[in-house]
All heavy atoms as an XYZ file, in Angstrom:
912
protein
N      85.127     -9.833     48.257
C      86.288     -9.003     48.013
C      86.381     -8.684     46.536
O      86.085     -9.523     45.689
C      87.539     -9.735     48.488
C      88.753     -8.877     48.413
S      90.049     -9.626     49.389
C      91.415     -9.050     48.517
N      86.793     -7.483     46.202
C      86.895     -7.054     44.820
C      88.141     -7.635     44.170
O      89.180     -7.758     44.816
C      86.957     -5.537     44.734
C      85.724     -4.800     45.208
C      86.020     -3.315     45.250
C      84.559     -5.070     44.291
N      88.069     -7.942     42.889
C      89.270     -8.408     42.205
C      90.319     -7.306     42.211
O      90.014     -6.128     42.263
C      88.797     -8.696     40.777
C      87.314     -8.767     40.848
C      86.896     -7.994     42.055
N      91.571     -7.684     42.126
C      92.677     -6.746     42.169
C      92.606     -5.701     41.074
O      92.999     -4.561     41.278
C      94.013     -7.490     42.090
C      94.397     -8.288     43.319
C      95.716     -9.009     43.086
C      94.515     -7.395     44.525
N      92.132     -5.997     39.916
C      92.073     -5.041     38.815
C      91.074     -3.922     39.074
O      91.210     -2.833     38.563
C      91.741     -5.752     37.496
C      92.807     -6.707     36.973
C      92.319     -7.393     35.708
C      94.097     -5.954     36.681
N      90.055     -4.192     39.863
C      89.036     -3.175     40.106
C      89.422     -2.202     41.206
O      88.922     -1.107     41.249
C      87.702     -3.836     40.427
C      87.112     -4.519     39.225
C      85.685     -4.871     39.464
C      85.124     -5.465     38.187
N      83.709     -5.632     38.246
N      90.311     -2.565     42.115
C      90.707     -1.663     43.197
C      91.312     -0.374     42.668
O      90.916      0.703     43.091
C      91.665     -2.358     44.159
C      90.977     -3.247     45.151
C      91.954     -3.752     46.176
C      91.227     -4.629     47.184
N      92.139     -5.111     48.199
N      92.260     -0.422     41.730
C      92.789      0.843     41.207
C      91.710      1.687     40.544
O      91.721      2.910     40.636
C      93.866      0.414     40.206
C      94.280     -0.945     40.655
C      93.025     -1.554     41.220
N      90.758      1.051     39.897
C      89.684      1.788     39.243
C      88.825      2.505     40.274
O      88.450      3.661     40.088
C      88.819      0.832     38.397
O      89.668      0.152     37.477
C      87.735      1.574     37.656
N      88.525      1.852     41.367
C      87.721      2.458     42.430
C      88.490      3.608     43.074
O      87.949      4.687     43.306
C      87.307      1.400     43.480
C      86.323      0.411     42.859
C      86.715      2.058     44.713
C      86.004     -0.781     43.722
N      89.764      3.399     43.327
C      90.588      4.436     43.928
C      90.690      5.631     42.985
O      90.560      6.784     43.389
C      91.992      3.890     44.288
C      92.934      5.016     44.684
C      91.881      2.863     45.393
N      90.897      5.361     41.703
C      90.984      6.430     40.705
C      89.671      7.200     40.640
O      89.663      8.437     40.592
C      91.335      5.856     39.316
O      92.567      5.157     39.412
C      91.437      6.941     38.272
N      88.561      6.504     40.654
C      87.256      7.165     40.607
C      87.047      8.016     41.859
O      86.535      9.146     41.777
C      86.147      6.130     40.474
N      87.453      7.498     43.011
C      87.301      8.259     44.255
C      88.172      9.513     44.228
O      87.728     10.598     44.618
C      87.663      7.390     45.455
N      89.396      9.381     43.752
C      90.286     10.550     43.656
C      89.747     11.571     42.665
O      89.801     12.781     42.911
C      91.696     10.112     43.265
C      92.483      9.366     44.342
C      93.795      8.854     43.776
C      92.719     10.248     45.543
N      89.234     11.106     41.548
C      88.680     12.016     40.542
C      87.473     12.759     41.097
O      87.305     13.961     40.880
C      88.302     11.251     39.278
N      86.636     12.054     41.831
C      85.462     12.686     42.437
C      85.887     13.724     43.466
O      85.346     14.838     43.503
C      84.569     11.614     43.100
O      84.179     10.676     42.117
C      83.346     12.235     43.744
N      86.868     13.387     44.291
C      87.372     14.323     45.296
C      87.973     15.555     44.628
O      87.720     16.690     45.044
C      88.414     13.639     46.194
O      87.796     12.512     46.815
C      88.946     14.581     47.254
N      88.761     15.352     43.585
C      89.378     16.479     42.872
C      88.324     17.358     42.233
O      88.420     18.595     42.267
C      90.358     15.958     41.826
N      87.307     16.760     41.656
C      86.232     17.531     41.033
C      85.498     18.361     42.072
O      85.204     19.539     41.855
C      85.243     16.586     40.308
O      85.969     15.855     39.324
C      84.109     17.348     39.665
N      85.207     17.772     43.218
C      84.530     18.507     44.284
C      85.391     19.666     44.781
O      84.902     20.770     44.991
C      84.171     17.579     45.454
C      83.519     18.301     46.586
C      82.201     18.716     46.490
C      84.222     18.618     47.735
C      81.594     19.415     47.524
C      83.630     19.314     48.770
C      82.312     19.707     48.658
N      86.688     19.422     44.965
C      87.594     20.477     45.443
C      87.655     21.623     44.442
O      87.644     22.799     44.821
C      88.982     19.905     45.684
N      87.717     21.311     43.158
C      87.742     22.343     42.122
C      86.437     23.139     42.135
O      86.439     24.362     42.057
C      87.977     21.716     40.749
C      88.033     22.676     39.575
C      89.179     23.662     39.751
C      88.207     21.913     38.275
N      85.312     22.455     42.259
C      84.015     23.136     42.318
C      83.950     24.052     43.542
O      83.526     25.202     43.448
C      82.885     22.107     42.382
C      81.560     22.734     42.670
C      80.734     23.350     41.796
C      80.940     22.835     43.962
N      79.621     23.834     42.466
C      79.729     23.521     43.790
C      81.286     22.408     45.235
C      78.866     23.792     44.841
C      80.423     22.682     46.276
C      79.232     23.356     46.072
N      84.408     23.563     44.698
C      84.362     24.365     45.924
C      85.241     25.600     45.803
O      84.847     26.695     46.207
C      84.792     23.525     47.123
N      86.425     25.453     45.237
C      87.334     26.594     45.078
C      86.758     27.623     44.117
O      86.828     28.832     44.353
C      88.697     26.117     44.590
N      86.162     27.160     43.031
C      85.559     28.064     42.050
C      84.377     28.802     42.657
O      84.224     30.005     42.484
C      85.114     27.287     40.796
O      86.255     26.623     40.259
C      84.513     28.199     39.758
N      83.552     28.092     43.392
C      82.384     28.704     44.028
C      82.819     29.744     45.059
O      82.263     30.840     45.118
C      81.507     27.626     44.700
O      81.095     26.696     43.694
C      80.293     28.232     45.365
N      83.831     29.425     45.852
C      84.314     30.371     46.862
C      84.846     31.630     46.196
O      84.586     32.746     46.656
C      85.398     29.731     47.724
N      85.580     31.489     45.121
C      86.125     32.653     44.410
C      85.001     33.499     43.816
O      85.058     34.728     43.831
C      87.088     32.200     43.322
N      83.967     32.857     43.302
C      82.858     33.599     42.714
C      82.037     34.320     43.773
O      81.469     35.372     43.504
C      81.958     32.652     41.911
C      82.613     32.157     40.650
C      81.791     31.074     39.963
O      80.866     30.515     40.545
N      82.142     30.770     38.734
N      81.965     33.753     44.970
C      81.174     34.352     46.037
C      81.913     35.455     46.783
O      81.322     36.159     47.578
C      80.721     33.279     47.038
C      79.664     32.378     46.447
O      78.947     32.761     45.530
N      79.575     31.166     46.950
N      83.199     35.605     46.549
C      83.979     36.649     47.205
C      83.573     37.993     46.633
O      83.600     38.205     45.436
C      85.465     36.384     46.923
C      86.360     36.799     47.990
C      87.721     36.235     47.751
N      88.605     37.367     47.517
C      89.844     37.275     47.141
N      90.350     36.104     46.884
N      90.573     38.335     46.981
N      83.167     38.871     47.480
C      82.677     40.176     47.038
C      83.806     40.997     46.425
O      84.949     40.930     46.860
C      82.079     40.929     48.220
N      83.463     41.751     45.412
C      84.432     42.652     44.790
C      84.767     43.769     45.764
O      83.938     44.191     46.561
C      83.849     43.235     43.511
N      85.993     44.226     45.704
C      86.439     45.301     46.576
C      85.821     46.632     46.174
O      85.367     46.801     45.040
N      85.828     47.596     47.079
C      85.249     48.916     46.799
C      86.259     49.841     46.115
O      86.303     51.023     46.399
C      84.886     49.423     48.191
C      85.965     48.839     49.061
C      86.239     47.474     48.471
N      87.089     49.277     45.240
C      88.114     50.066     44.560
C      88.468     49.376     43.246
O      88.165     48.200     43.055
C      89.368     50.206     45.436
C      89.891     48.882     45.943
C      90.750     48.115     45.184
C      89.508     48.409     47.188
C      91.216     46.894     45.638
C      89.977     47.193     47.658
C      90.830     46.431     46.872
N      89.115     50.113     42.365
C      89.457     49.587     41.050
C      90.935     49.188     40.972
O      91.741     49.599     41.812
C      89.186     50.635     39.957
O      90.085     51.741     40.163
C      87.746     51.139     40.000
N      91.266     48.436     39.952
C      92.659     48.054     39.714
C      93.510     49.298     39.440
O      94.670     49.368     39.867
C      92.742     47.072     38.548
N      92.938     50.277     38.759
C      93.674     51.521     38.492
C      94.007     52.238     39.793
O      95.093     52.814     39.928
C      92.858     52.426     37.569
N      93.089     52.211     40.756
C      93.366     52.832     42.055
C      94.481     52.091     42.788
O      95.305     52.716     43.459
C      92.112     52.861     42.928
C      91.136     53.942     42.548
C      89.977     54.002     43.512
O      89.270     53.016     43.687
N      89.781     55.151     44.132
N      94.512     50.781     42.661
C      95.580     50.005     43.304
C      96.931     50.423     42.730
O      97.890     50.659     43.473
C      95.349     48.490     43.127
C      96.566     47.695     43.618
C      94.092     48.039     43.860
N      97.011     50.544     41.408
C      98.280     50.931     40.772
C      98.679     52.358     41.143
O      99.845     52.630     41.436
C      98.202     50.749     39.263
C      98.179     49.292     38.845
C      99.291     48.467     39.467
O     100.471     48.885     39.407
O      98.994     47.407     40.056
N      97.723     53.276     41.145
C      98.018     54.652     41.553
C      98.408     54.687     43.030
O      99.318     55.422     43.426
C      96.804     55.554     41.298
N      97.744     53.880     43.830
C      98.062     53.800     45.249
C      99.441     53.231     45.506
O     100.149     53.667     46.416
N      99.842     52.269     44.679
C     101.192     51.701     44.801
C     102.238     52.799     44.581
O     103.190     52.933     45.344
C     101.392     50.569     43.797
C     102.741     49.885     43.873
C     102.947     48.834     42.777
N     101.780     48.063     42.420
C     101.363     46.946     43.035
N     102.052     46.480     44.059
N     100.286     46.307     42.615
N     102.025     53.624     43.550
C     102.958     54.725     43.259
C     102.966     55.746     44.399
O     104.031     56.220     44.811
C     102.586     55.397     41.943
N     101.795     56.083     44.919
C     101.707     57.038     46.028
C     102.358     56.460     47.288
O     103.020     57.175     48.044
C     100.251     57.412     46.299
N     102.180     55.161     47.507
C     102.802     54.497     48.655
C     104.323     54.569     48.548
O     105.005     54.914     49.517
C     102.344     53.032     48.743
C     103.019     52.280     49.865
C     102.498     52.309     51.150
C     104.193     51.569     49.645
C     103.129     51.656     52.194
C     104.836     50.909     50.684
C     104.294     50.953     51.949
O     104.933     50.307     52.986
N     104.861     54.241     47.389
C     106.318     54.273     47.190
C     106.854     55.678     47.450
O     107.868     55.852     48.123
C     106.690     53.783     45.770
C     108.141     54.082     45.437
C     106.404     52.284     45.635
N     106.144     56.681     46.958
C     106.606     58.062     47.103
C     106.440     58.613     48.516
O     107.243     59.457     48.941
C     105.848     58.953     46.118
N     105.439     58.158     49.257
C     105.105     58.801     50.529
C     105.152     57.925     51.777
O     105.169     58.456     52.886
C     103.696     59.399     50.435
C     103.590     60.436     49.369
O     104.077     61.546     49.535
N     102.989     60.086     48.235
N     105.177     56.612     51.608
C     105.027     55.719     52.763
C     106.150     54.695     52.907
O     106.460     54.270     54.018
C     103.707     54.954     52.667
S     102.261     55.943     52.243
N     106.699     54.295     51.799
C     107.633     53.173     51.774
C     108.868     53.392     52.645
O     109.365     52.445     53.258
C     108.057     52.878     50.343
C     108.994     51.695     50.221
C     109.242     51.325     48.785
O     108.297     51.157     48.034
N     110.500     51.222     48.410
N     109.341     54.613     52.751
C     110.561     54.846     53.529
C     110.396     54.449     54.997
O     111.368     54.036     55.629
C     111.006     56.303     53.413
O     110.021     57.164     53.953
N     109.213     54.528     55.532
C     108.976     54.120     56.925
C     108.345     52.726     57.015
O     108.726     51.930     57.872
C     108.055     55.114     57.621
S     108.769     56.754     57.835
N     107.377     52.454     56.156
C     106.613     51.211     56.257
C     107.224     50.074     55.440
O     106.681     48.972     55.459
C     105.156     51.454     55.861
C     104.441     52.352     56.816
N     103.903     51.906     58.004
C     104.196     53.682     56.767
C     103.342     52.924     58.641
N     103.511     54.017     57.918
N     108.303     50.313     54.743
C     109.104     49.379     53.945
C     108.412     48.948     52.652
O     107.207     49.136     52.491
C     109.546     48.120     54.738
O     108.439     47.258     54.927
C     110.183     48.486     56.057
N     109.215     48.368     51.769
C     108.695     47.982     50.457
C     107.734     46.805     50.516
O     106.930     46.617     49.622
C     109.830     47.685     49.471
C     110.735     46.563     49.934
O     110.699     46.197     51.122
O     111.493     46.043     49.095
N     107.777     46.024     51.590
C     106.835     44.911     51.715
C     105.710     45.195     52.715
O     105.005     44.279     53.133
C     107.565     43.617     52.061
C     108.214     43.643     53.427
O     108.084     44.606     54.185
N     108.936     42.590     53.751
N     105.546     46.458     53.093
C     104.476     46.939     53.978
C     104.545     46.374     55.392
O     103.575     46.413     56.134
C     103.086     46.639     53.381
C     102.739     47.366     52.096
C     103.195     46.603     50.890
C     101.273     47.625     52.018
N     105.705     45.846     55.793
C     105.829     45.204     57.099
C     106.080     46.179     58.236
O     106.006     45.804     59.404
C     106.949     44.168     57.068
O     108.195     44.797     56.825
N     106.369     47.439     57.911
C     106.646     48.418     58.951
C     108.055     48.272     59.477
O     108.735     47.281     59.234
N     108.481     49.297     60.190
C     109.826     49.292     60.756
C     109.847     50.281     61.912
O     109.310     51.377     61.796
C     110.837     49.708     59.686
O     112.136     49.773     60.212
N     110.441     49.888     63.017
C     110.469     50.772     64.181
C     109.057     51.087     64.647
O     108.268     50.193     64.921
N     108.724     52.382     64.676
C     107.386     52.795     65.110
C     106.358     52.758     63.987
O     105.169     52.955     64.230
C     107.457     54.198     65.715
C     108.227     54.227     67.023
C     108.237     55.599     67.649
O     107.285     56.373     67.460
O     109.220     55.904     68.351
N     106.797     52.542     62.754
C     105.882     52.467     61.608
C     105.196     51.106     61.607
O     105.846     50.072     61.475
C     106.643     52.686     60.304
N     103.892     51.113     61.746
C     103.128     49.868     61.864
C     103.064     49.134     60.530
O     103.149     49.749     59.469
C     101.694     50.139     62.381
C     101.728     50.747     63.763
C     100.916     51.006     61.407
N     102.867     47.805     60.574
C     102.660     47.049     59.340
C     101.368     47.501     58.659
O     100.390     47.847     59.327
C     102.535     45.602     59.824
C     103.150     45.586     61.176
C     102.922     46.955     61.748
N     101.379     47.500     57.330
C     100.213     47.950     56.576
C      99.617     46.856     55.701
O      98.847     47.135     54.779
C     100.590     49.164     55.717
C     101.014     50.399     56.516
C     101.440     51.511     55.573
C      99.906     50.864     57.440
N      99.937     45.614     56.006
C      99.357     44.469     55.294
C      99.482     43.242     56.178
O     100.271     43.214     57.122
C     100.075     44.246     53.970
N      98.692     42.248     55.864
C      98.775     40.979     56.569
C      98.034     40.953     57.894
O      97.173     41.785     58.171
N      98.383     39.985     58.720
C      97.675     39.749     59.987
C      97.721     40.932     60.932
O      96.711     41.307     61.525
C      98.250     38.537     60.690
C      97.865     37.243     60.059
C      98.374     36.087     60.877
N      97.966     34.844     60.238
C      98.493     33.684     60.524
N      99.437     33.598     61.436
N      98.079     32.612     59.905
N      98.903     41.517     61.102
C      99.026     42.638     62.042
C      98.163     43.814     61.590
O      97.501     44.461     62.403
C     100.486     43.066     62.156
N      98.150     44.081     60.301
C      97.319     45.157     59.768
C      95.841     44.838     59.980
O      95.075     45.680     60.444
C      97.614     45.358     58.280
C      96.687     46.322     57.597
C      96.783     47.680     57.837
C      95.730     45.868     56.714
C      95.927     48.578     57.200
C      94.876     46.761     56.074
C      94.977     48.114     56.324
N      95.450     43.616     59.647
C      94.044     43.238     59.780
C      93.605     43.232     61.238
O      92.457     43.536     61.543
C      93.798     41.877     59.132
C      93.963     41.899     57.614
S      93.004     43.179     56.773
C      91.348     42.587     57.044
N      94.512     42.921     62.150
C      94.175     42.955     63.577
C      93.849     44.380     64.014
O      92.960     44.604     64.830
C      95.316     42.391     64.417
N      94.550     45.353     63.458
C      94.326     46.738     63.844
C      93.210     47.421     63.074
O      92.509     48.273     63.614
N      93.038     47.069     61.804
C      92.071     47.772     60.967
C      90.966     46.885     60.403
O      90.050     47.383     59.765
C      92.780     48.467     59.797
C      93.505     49.710     60.201
C      94.874     49.696     60.387
C      92.824     50.890     60.412
C      95.557     50.842     60.774
C      93.489     52.039     60.794
C      94.860     52.014     60.980
N      91.034     45.586     60.620
C      90.084     44.655     60.020
C      88.627     44.927     60.327
O      87.753     44.676     59.499
N      88.337     45.461     61.493
C      86.946     45.714     61.877
C      86.476     47.121     61.486
O      85.318     47.454     61.653
C      86.779     45.517     63.378
N      87.371     47.922     60.953
C      87.014     49.296     60.590
C      86.510     49.360     59.155
O      86.781     48.486     58.338
C      88.232     50.206     60.746
C      88.714     50.331     62.182
C      89.852     51.314     62.271
C      90.512     51.406     63.594
N      89.811     51.530     64.765
N      85.782     50.402     58.859
C      85.306     50.596     57.492
C      86.424     51.180     56.636
O      87.425     51.694     57.150
C      84.110     51.569     57.458
O      84.577     52.880     57.849
C      82.980     51.117     58.369
N      86.224     51.120     55.336
C      87.181     51.710     54.405
C      87.303     53.205     54.658
O      88.394     53.768     54.628
C      86.741     51.439     52.957
O      86.609     50.028     52.785
C      87.726     51.965     51.952
N      86.193     53.867     54.955
C      86.218     55.304     55.242
C      87.029     55.593     56.497
O      87.791     56.559     56.541
C      84.814     55.870     55.374
C      84.850     57.370     55.702
C      83.559     58.061     55.453
C      83.524     59.520     55.783
N      84.727     60.230     56.091
N      86.871     54.771     57.523
C      87.649     54.968     58.750
C      89.146     54.811     58.478
O      89.962     55.579     59.005
C      87.207     53.980     59.835
C      85.850     54.293     60.424
C      85.356     53.206     61.353
O      85.427     52.016     61.007
O      84.894     53.568     62.461
N      89.506     53.854     57.646
C      90.909     53.671     57.281
C      91.408     54.893     56.514
O      92.473     55.439     56.814
C      91.082     52.400     56.446
C      92.485     52.118     55.930
C      93.485     51.997     57.071
C      92.475     50.839     55.085
N      90.629     55.353     55.546
C      90.970     56.552     54.771
C      91.172     57.743     55.707
O      92.179     58.448     55.627
C      89.847     56.843     53.762
C      90.024     58.115     52.994
C      90.659     58.111     51.759
C      89.538     59.328     53.474
C      90.823     59.290     51.028
C      89.696     60.504     52.769
C      90.343     60.481     51.535
N      90.218     57.979     56.584
C      90.283     59.127     57.498
C      91.485     59.042     58.437
O      92.143     60.058     58.695
C      88.990     59.239     58.315
C      87.787     59.659     57.479
O      87.980     60.168     56.344
O      86.654     59.454     57.949
N      91.789     57.849     58.940
C      92.935     57.664     59.832
C      94.235     57.993     59.111
O      95.089     58.714     59.639
C      92.975     56.219     60.376
O      91.788     55.981     61.124
C      94.190     55.983     61.251
N      94.378     57.468     57.904
C      95.608     57.719     57.143
C      95.726     59.200     56.796
O      96.797     59.795     56.959
C      95.648     56.836     55.878
C      95.760     55.366     56.275
C      96.806     57.242     54.970
C      95.599     54.405     55.125
N      94.640     59.808     56.356
C      94.676     61.225     55.981
C      94.992     62.108     57.193
O      95.731     63.088     57.085
C      93.354     61.641     55.350
C      93.375     63.065     54.826
C      92.110     63.415     54.071
C      92.198     64.854     53.570
N      91.030     65.231     52.792
N      94.455     61.754     58.341
C      94.665     62.536     59.559
C      96.104     62.433     60.093
O      96.621     63.394     60.652
C      93.680     62.068     60.640
C      93.729     62.775     61.981
C      93.283     64.234     61.839
C      92.847     62.058     62.996
N      96.755     61.283     59.873
C      98.050     61.037     60.509
C      99.249     60.958     59.561
O     100.383     61.022     60.017
C      97.975     59.742     61.298
C      96.983     59.795     62.434
C      96.965     58.496     63.202
C      95.995     58.589     64.367
N      96.011     57.386     65.197
N      99.019     60.798     58.282
C     100.127     60.530     57.362
C     100.134     61.476     56.166
O      99.076     61.969     55.784
C     100.035     59.085     56.851
C     100.220     58.051     57.929
S     101.918     58.044     58.485
C     101.728     57.947     60.246
N     101.258     61.661     55.546
C     102.562     61.123     55.911
C     103.131     61.825     57.143
O     102.738     62.953     57.466
C     103.441     61.366     54.686
C     102.757     62.426     53.897
C     101.314     62.397     54.284
N     104.051     61.160     57.798
C     104.670     61.684     59.009
C     105.243     63.075     58.735
O     105.953     63.288     57.770
C     105.779     60.742     59.485
C     106.435     61.102     60.810
C     105.408     61.038     61.945
C     107.593     60.167     61.101
N     104.874     64.021     59.571
C     105.367     65.386     59.423
C     104.557     66.247     58.475
O     104.744     67.461     58.432
N     103.660     65.628     57.710
C     102.843     66.401     56.762
C     101.472     65.746     56.570
O     101.031     65.502     55.446
C     103.562     66.509     55.422
N     100.771     65.461     57.674
C      99.471     64.799     57.531
C      98.496     65.649     56.727
O      98.514     66.875     56.803
C      98.994     64.609     58.970
C      99.800     65.529     59.800
C     101.084     65.771     59.070
N      97.683     64.971     55.919
C      96.682     65.657     55.106
C      97.249     66.366     53.894
O      96.511     67.063     53.203
N      98.517     66.184     53.616
C      99.156     66.933     52.527
C      98.950     66.326     51.144
O      99.239     66.969     50.138
C     100.667     67.058     52.785
O     101.275     65.781     52.817
N      98.425     65.116     51.069
C      98.183     64.484     49.771
C      96.759     64.775     49.308
O      95.899     65.166     50.101
C      98.387     62.973     49.875
C      99.721     62.497     50.451
C      99.761     60.978     50.512
C     100.886     63.043     49.652
N      96.502     64.547     48.039
C      95.140     64.718     47.523
C      94.258     63.574     48.021
O      94.762     62.503     48.402
C      95.156     64.710     45.987
O      95.492     63.414     45.513
N      92.957     63.796     48.010
C      92.046     62.716     48.392
C      92.219     61.510     47.470
O      92.097     60.366     47.915
C      90.587     63.198     48.356
C      90.226     64.037     49.572
O      91.047     64.155     50.509
O      89.099     64.586     49.583
N      92.497     61.765     46.188
C      92.709     60.670     45.246
C      93.931     59.848     45.639
O      93.923     58.620     45.533
C      92.861     61.203     43.813
C      91.597     61.808     43.234
C      91.302     63.226     43.747
O      92.223     63.921     44.249
O      90.129     63.633     43.666
N      94.995     60.502     46.079
C      96.202     59.787     46.506
C      95.914     58.947     47.744
O      96.319     57.784     47.822
C      97.341     60.767     46.773
N      95.195     59.523     48.706
C      94.841     58.754     49.904
C      93.944     57.567     49.545
O      94.127     56.465     50.065
C      94.163     59.640     50.960
C      95.121     60.535     51.698
C      95.092     61.913     51.530
C      96.061     60.009     52.580
C      95.975     62.746     52.207
C      96.946     60.831     53.270
C      96.901     62.199     53.072
O      97.783     63.004     53.753
N      92.984     57.779     48.668
C      92.100     56.684     48.240
C      92.907     55.590     47.552
O      92.676     54.392     47.772
C      90.998     57.203     47.322
N      93.867     55.978     46.733
C      94.715     55.002     46.070
C      95.543     54.206     47.062
O      95.695     52.983     46.929
N      96.081     54.878     48.057
C      96.867     54.186     49.084
C      95.984     53.196     49.841
O      96.392     52.056     50.084
C      97.538     55.199     50.040
C      98.632     55.961     49.286
C      98.102     54.502     51.280
C      99.190     57.165     50.023
N      94.776     53.593     50.182
C      93.839     52.680     50.855
C      93.574     51.471     49.958
O      93.611     50.327     50.417
C      92.531     53.399     51.235
C      91.451     52.407     51.652
C      92.783     54.400     52.352
N      93.314     51.696     48.675
C      93.069     50.594     47.741
C      94.282     49.669     47.685
O      94.144     48.435     47.718
C      92.756     51.145     46.351
N      95.474     50.238     47.615
C      96.698     49.451     47.575
C      96.854     48.606     48.834
O      97.181     47.410     48.768
C      97.905     50.380     47.389
C      99.230     49.684     47.468
C      99.582     48.710     46.549
C     100.131     50.008     48.465
C     100.815     48.063     46.624
C     101.361     49.377     48.549
C     101.703     48.400     47.625
N      96.600     49.186     50.002
C      96.737     48.455     51.263
C      95.718     47.324     51.365
O      96.063     46.201     51.768
C      96.579     49.405     52.454
C      97.596     50.539     52.570
C      97.311     51.379     53.803
C      99.016     50.018     52.575
N      94.482     47.606     51.004
C      93.448     46.573     51.063
C      93.763     45.442     50.092
O      93.618     44.259     50.420
C      92.077     47.177     50.766
C      91.552     48.161     51.810
C      90.253     48.790     51.338
C      91.373     47.491     53.162
N      94.204     45.806     48.897
C      94.556     44.791     47.896
C      95.741     43.954     48.378
O      95.761     42.731     48.208
C      94.861     45.475     46.566
C      94.973     44.509     45.442
N      96.179     44.049     44.986
C      94.023     43.903     44.692
C      95.973     43.206     43.990
N      94.687     43.091     43.798
N      96.715     44.587     49.010
C      97.881     43.869     49.534
C      97.494     42.881     50.629
O      98.189     41.896     50.859
C      98.916     44.863     50.070
N      96.362     43.134     51.287
C      95.881     42.227     52.330
C      94.849     41.238     51.808
O      94.205     40.547     52.582
C      95.301     43.030     53.503
O      96.357     43.648     54.211
N      94.694     41.177     50.484
C      93.848     40.148     49.897
C      92.497     40.575     49.371
O      91.761     39.747     48.837
N      92.127     41.822     49.509
C      90.822     42.258     48.991
C      90.875     42.314     47.457
O      91.851     42.813     46.899
C      90.460     43.629     49.545
N      89.857     41.797     46.796
C      89.847     41.809     45.334
C      89.438     43.192     44.795
O      88.741     43.940     45.476
C      88.794     40.769     44.973
C      87.840     40.799     46.131
C      88.703     41.102     47.343
N      89.886     43.498     43.598
C      89.475     44.760     42.976
C      88.029     44.653     42.508
O      87.506     43.563     42.333
C      90.366     45.110     41.782
O      90.304     44.054     40.836
C      91.804     45.347     42.211
N      87.424     45.804     42.308
C      86.062     45.861     41.800
C      85.989     46.823     40.632
O      87.008     47.161     40.025
N      84.798     47.280     40.352
C      84.608     48.195     39.222
C      84.218     49.591     39.659
O      84.082     50.478     38.840
C      83.514     47.642     38.278
O      82.308     47.454     39.022
C      83.944     46.317     37.663
N      84.043     49.789     40.956
C      83.647     51.093     41.479
C      84.822     51.705     42.246
O      85.441     51.046     43.072
C      82.448     50.950     42.448
O      81.392     50.281     41.761
C      81.974     52.292     42.943
N      85.114     52.959     41.954
C      86.210     53.646     42.633
C      85.801     54.060     44.038
O      84.631     54.290     44.315
C      86.632     54.880     41.832
N      86.788     54.152     44.914
C      86.558     54.647     46.266
C      86.095     56.077     46.221
O      86.510     56.853     45.415
C      87.849     54.589     47.081
C      88.215     53.273     47.710
C      89.604     53.344     48.327
C      87.230     52.857     48.762
């Protein structure tokens, strides 16, 4: 049996090793996450376009309201998670904004797509949509 003074040292060493491994795993996972196909500037422009054209129906937290579907989180990913970025862009351009589909510039639609993807956890990258 180990002396009483050594038990805390062993426990401390085990905790330190576990913490170091967890930090390494988290850092590695973050580094391996692919950059998104959009820039931070597009996310900001998309946020402004969303507020001006989408927020009144889809709400300020993108949760949707009434017939307006959620545009972030699990419900959004369930509906669009398997689609490509282009398919998402084309769907939004074809159907939105309500009453005036296709009325925004391609840059505005691309920004909105970037904003939605970023809101659902996709990281920004260095290449614009």
